[in-house]
N, C-alpha and C positions, 0 to 999 in steps of 0.2 A: 496181294498175299495177306493172309491174316496176320495181325500184329503178333510178334513173338515167335513165329515159325521160322526155322532155319530154311535156307534156300541153297540148293545145289544147282548151278547152271552148267549145262553141258554145251560147250562152245567156247569160242575165243573169249579171253578176259576182256572186260570193258568197264568203264567207269559206271558206278552205281551211286544213287543218292546216299549222302553221308548217314542219314538216319537209319539206313538198312545195311550199310556196308559191312558191319560186324557180323551180320547173319548170313552173308552171301559168300559161297565158295565156288570156284570155277574148276572144271575138269574138262578133258576131251575124250571123245570116244575113239576107239581104235578099230579100224583106221578112221581118220578124220573123214566125216561125210558118210560113215558106215550105216547110217539110217537110225530110225527111232529106237529099235531094239538095242543096237550097239550103244546108243546114248543112255538108255535106261540102265544097261549093265555098268557103264562107266560111272554114272551118277550114284548108283547103288553102292559102289565101293566106299563112298563117303558118308553113307547113312548109318546112324547109330540108334535110331528110334525103332519101335515095333511096327509102325505104320508109316508109309511114304505115299505122298501124292505125286503123280506124274502128270505134267502139263506140257503140251506142245507150245512152241514159241509163238504160234499164230492164234493164241487163245487169250486175248487181252483181258477178258472179264472172268477168267477162270476162278479168281479169288472169291468171287461171289458164291460159287457152288462147292468149293473144297470142304468147308466145314460140314456141309450136309452129306457129302460123300464119306467123310471120316466117320460121322455119326452113324450112317447106314452100315458101314463096315463093322464098327465096334458093337453095334446093336445086334449083329447077326454072327454068333460065334462060329457057325459052320461055313461062313463065306470067307473066301480068300481075297476078294476084291469087291469094291463098289465102283461101277463104271457108268459114267454118264452116257446117255443115249439121246438121240434126237427124237423129234415127234413121231418118226416112223419106226422107232425101235432099233435103229442101227447103233450098236455099241461103239464107243470111242475109247480104245485102250490107252490113249495118250491124254485122257482127261479122266483120271481115276484115282482112287485110294486103294492101296494094296497092303496086305500083310507082308512085311519085309521077309520073314522066313519063307512064306509061300512063294514070293517072287524070286528069291534067291534059288529056291529049289526048282523053279520052273524055267529059268533062263537057260537057253542052250549054251553049250561051251563056246560056240562060234556064232555070236549074235549078229555080226555084220551082214547087212543086206537081207535080213529076214524080216517078215512083217510082224509088227507089234501085236497083232490079233492072236498070235499063237500062245500068248502068255498063260491064261488061266481060264477055268470055268468061272464066270463072273456073275456077281449079283448086280443087276442093272438098276440104275436109278434114273428116272426120267428128269431131264433138265431142259429148260427152254432152248430151242434150237439156236437162237441168236447168241447164246453164250459159247457155243462150241468152238468155232474157229472162223478165221478171216482168210478166205482163199481167193477172193476176187475183189475188184475195185468196188462193186456193188455191196459186198459184205462189209467192206471198210466204211463206206459211206453210211450204211445202215447203223453200224455201231456208233459212228461219230454223231449221227442225228440223235440217237438215244442218249448219248453221254459224250459230249465233246472232249472231256478229260480222260476218257477210257484208254485212248491210244497214246496220248502224249504228243499229238501232232499240233501244229499251229493252225489257227483259224485261217481260212482262205479269204 
């Protein structure tokens, strides 16, 4: 996460490093386990800024692309979001920067179990595919090979 940015974590509270603990707040989606859109809605309740970044928990290197997404969004006054996409152009709505007002206006009243891709007409920003997420053991090993400190695991 970029230094100085506040963080809202949607999920169970856990211990965080002391150097960032003052910037981290925890909340839960309703119902617990209600999916990414319910998580976004819960987290948004704690946001006071004009722009918010949404990052899935399986995206350990997301901090590298968040400043670029925010820059793309703020440079385009007509855009409501800047969304990362993989090399094939698939948008990832849980690696994105959103206008808070637009996001609040787009969220359905019952977000549980709804797909996050329903959010907005999005401005897409191409991001290297290896940044997007870690879904398989091969993905994890690829990230660890590139940067052993990215995940916070111990060396084998």
